[in-house]
N, C-alpha and C positions, 0 to 999 in steps of 0.2 A: 504493496499500500503505499509507506514513504514511498519509494524508487517511481514505483507509476502517474501519484497523484504529485508528490511535491516536488523529486526532483524533473520527470519528463515534461510533464503536464502542464506544470506550475500551476493547478488549480485552486488546492489549498499552500496557504503558505507554512513554511516551516514552525514559525512560533504557535502555530493557532495548531498546528498539529503535533506539534508535543503537548500543549496544553490540553486538548481533546486527551490525548493517551492518558494524563498523568490522571484525568478525570476518571476518563472510561474506568481503568487500572483499580481504579478504589468504587466503583462497583459493584455491587454484586448480576453476577452471572459472564456469557463467555465474551472477554473485550474485543476479539476480532471481529466477531459480528457488530458486537458496540460499536465498533470504529466504523464498520463497512453506512451501518445506517447516521451517525454523524457528516460523514464526506458526501452522503445524497442527500440531508435534510440541509446539508449548510449549501449545498450549490442549487436544488431545486424544490425547496421545503419537503416538508411530510411528504407528500408523493413520493416524493424523489426518496427521502429517508427509505420509505417502506421497500421501494421497485431495488432500489442499492442489498437490502439485506437482503430479499428474499432471493436477489440475482445472485450473492454472496455462499449464500448455504444449498443450494438446490443442484447444481456440480457433483457433488459432493453425496450428497442425501441417495440421491437418485441412483449413484455409484455405488454406497455401500446396501441401500435398501435389493439392489441387484444381488450385492456381494452377498448378502442371507438370503436371498434367493435361490443361488447355485452354488453357494457352501461347502459341501462335500463332495463339488465334481471340481472344484479351484482349486482344494485341498486335496485332492486325490496326483494333483499336476507335478510331474519330478523335481520343477522345477519350480515351485510357487516358493519355496522357506526363500532361495536366494535371489533370487530375483526381488521380495518385498525389502531382504536386506538392503539389498544395493537402495535403492529408493529413496530407503532409510539414513541410507549416507549421504546420498545426495540431499537428503532434507538438512541435515546436519551441516554443510557444506554450505548451506540458504541461510540458516538458523547467524552463525559465524560471521558471514556476510553481513547479515544485518545487523548486529551487536554493531560492527566496525565502523558501517553506516552512520549507527548515531553519536559513532561516541566521539567523529570526527570533531564538531564543533568545539567540544573543550579536550580534546585527546593531553592536548601543555599543561593544564588546569589542576594545579596537586591537590586545592579546595574539595574539585568536583569529584576526582578518584578516593577520596578519602570519606567520601559519599555511598559509591559505585561500590567499590571492596567491601562494606562492611554490610549491605546490604546485598549484593551477592551472596553473601554467608550465610545470613538470618534467613534469606528467604528456602535454600538448601537447607537449612537446620529447620524451618520453621513457614512450610509452602501455606500450610493456612493462613499466616498472619499476611501474605502480601502488600495488603491493604491498608494496612499499618505500620506497617515496612517504610510505604512509599508517605503516608501523610506522614508518619514521622521525621520523614528524609527531608518533607517542606517545613514545617515545623524549625527543625531545629536550624535552616539556612535563614530563615524569619529569627529567631534568637539572636543568631553569632552575627548578623549582621546587623541588630539589631543597632551597634553602636556607629554605622553610618548611616543610620535613618532619622526619620523624626522620632516623635515619642511615640506614634502609634508601634511602632513595629515591631511587640514581641509577637396367535394364527385365526382363531374363532374370534369374530371380536361381536362379543357382547358388552352392553353398557354399562355393565357394571366392572371390566375387564380395560376396556377404556381410559371410563374415569380414573383406576388405579394407575395404567400407566401415563399417564397425562398430570396426575398431578405427579407421581415419580417425578415426571421432567422439568415438573414446574417447578419442584420443592431446589430442582439443580441450577435453575436457572434464575431465579430469586433471592434465596439466600445463603447462596455458596459465594461466599467470595475467593478471590487468586484465582491460578490461572486454571485452563481445562483440565489439565491434569488433578487437580481438585476439585472439580468437579464428577466425573468421572471416579474419583475413589468415593464419593458419596453414590452414585450410583449402580458401583461395582454393590456396595453395599444392598443398598435394597435391590437389585436387581440378579443375583444371584447368591445371596444369602438369606434373607427377607423372606422374596415371595418362587425364589427357585423358579424364574421363569426363563435363566441359561444356566449352563453346565460355566464351569470356570474358566475352560477350554474352549470353549463357542466367545464368551466375555473377551479373551485375551488376545485371539486373532483376530475378533473383530479391529477393536483397539489397534493392535503392531497397523493394520491397512488405513485405518484410520490417522491414524503417524503418517501413513507413508504417501502416503496421494494427495496433493495438491486442497487444501479446506481449511476447513475450521475441524477443531478435532471431534467438539461437539459434538458434530452428527452422526458422530456414530446410534443417540439415537434412534437415527434411521432402521441401522441392522438390531437394533432392539428389539423397538417397537412392530418390525417386520416380524422376524423369529414369534412372537407373541399374539399378534394377531394378525399378520400380514398385512399388507399396503395401509389400509382403515389405519391401526397399530403403529405405524411406521409416520405417515401424517399426524396422527393425534401425539407423538411421542416429540416430534418435530414444532408441533404446535406450541405444545410444554414448554421445550427449551426455550424458545426462542420467543415467546410474548412478555415474558419479562423486559427483556431490553427492548422493546420494539417501546413500549409504554417509559422504562427510566430514560431512554437515548432520547426518543420524537418530545415529550412532556413534560419529566424533570428536568435532563440535566439543561434544556437550555436557560429555564428559568434558576437552574444554579449558578448557570456561567452567568446570566446577566448579572446577576447579586455579586459576585465575588468579583467579578471585573471593575465595580466600584470602592472596591476595599484599596488602598494605598500599598498595604502589605503582600501582594496577590500576587506582584509581580515575582517578586525574592522565591516566593510559597512556590510558584509553578518551575523553576529555573532550579529549585535544589530539589525540589520532588523526584522533576525531571532522570534526576540523576539514582535515585533512587528503582525508578522504575527500569532504567539500564543493567543495573546491579543486580535487577529481580530475572529480567527476560536474559542476561547469564546465567544465572541458577538455575532454571530451565532448561537453559540446553547440558548440562550437568545430568542427569538421571535418560539421555535419550543420547551422552555419547557413551555411558558407561556399558549402557545396555545393544546401541550400535561397532562399538569396534571391541569384537570382542576377537577378534580373527587378523595374523598381520596381512592378508589379502585387503579383511576391512579397512585396516590403517595405510595400505598403500594408496586404497583405491578414494578414499579420503583427501591424504595429501596430494592427487593428481588431482582431482576434483575442485580443490580448492585454489588451486597452483592457474589450474584454468579460469575459474571463475574470478579471481585477481586480475589477471592477465588480459582475458577477452570478452573480458561480464557477460556471459553467454545470458541466453532468458531460465526462470524458476526451472519451465518443463523440462527444457534441454540439458541442466544438472541431472534433475533426475531420469529420464532416459538415460544419461550417460551411467549413471549408479547402477542402474536394472544393466546394464551391456553390461558390464564390467564383472558384475559382479554372477551375469550368467555366463561368460567367457573363462572367471576362474574357477566354475564348480566342477 
C-alpha cells in the first residue's frame, strides 16, 4: 500500500499515511483492511472506502474458499508443501523490503531507533499488547519533548450455526487488538478447541496458505466458514470479521482524527508512535522468519530474492512466483 499509493501514484501523502497507520494499529480488528478502507474513504468518501475494502479482501477470500473446497486434492499434490514454503520465503522478503522503506525517513535518527528497537522486542514478547506499545511510544515522545514545546505538551448452513460463525468472527474483528496473528490465535481457540468445527491440521494448513498468498491473513475466515457451512458460512464469516472495521474506520476514525488534529501535541505523538509501529512490524516478521527459514535452501532463496528485490525492485507477485519456483526446483 505504501509503495502503490504513496510512492508511485502519490494519491496519499506520506504524513497522512503514517498518521492513519498509527490510528488503525490502535483500533481493534485487522489493520490492513482498515488501511484499505481509510485510503478509499480519503479518495472517494464512504462509498470509496467500502469499495476499496471489499476489493482488498475479495481475491484472497475467494482463493481460500476454493482452497477449502478442494483441500484434500490440493494436499495430495506432491510439491504442494515446497511451493507454499517458497511463497512464504517471498512474503518474508516483501516484509523486509517494507520495513526498510518505512525506516528510510529516520534511518540516521538515533532517538527514533531508541523507540523502534524496544517496541520490536516488547511486541515479540507481548504480541497482544501491540496497540498499548504504540500508544505508549507516542506518549513518551510527547513527554520527552515537553521541554522543547509549550506548556500543553505533557457446511450445512442452518441459522443457529451461521449465527455462531458470525459471532465468533465478529468478536475477532471487534474485540481483539494487535496484528492478524493475534486475531487468528483467538479464532484457533474458538474454531478448533471450543466448537471443534475444524481439526488442528486443517486450521494450520489454511493458516499457512493465508500467509503464503497475497492479501490479509484474516481472510482465513473464508476457509473456516466454508468448512462449517459451505459458501453461506464463508460469506457470513467474512462479514463478521470485517464489519467492525467498516464501522470503526468509516464512521469513528474520521471523527477521532478531526478531534486529535485540533490538539497541539498530536504531531509529536504521531511521529513517535509511528516509530513504535515500525518496531511492531519488525516483531511480526520474527515468527514468520523462524517458521520459514528452516533449511539451507530456504535461506539461500531468501538471500537471492532479497538481492533481486533491492536492486531490481521487482513487483510483489513476481517475488512470490520466484520464491515458489526456487522451492520447486530445489525439492
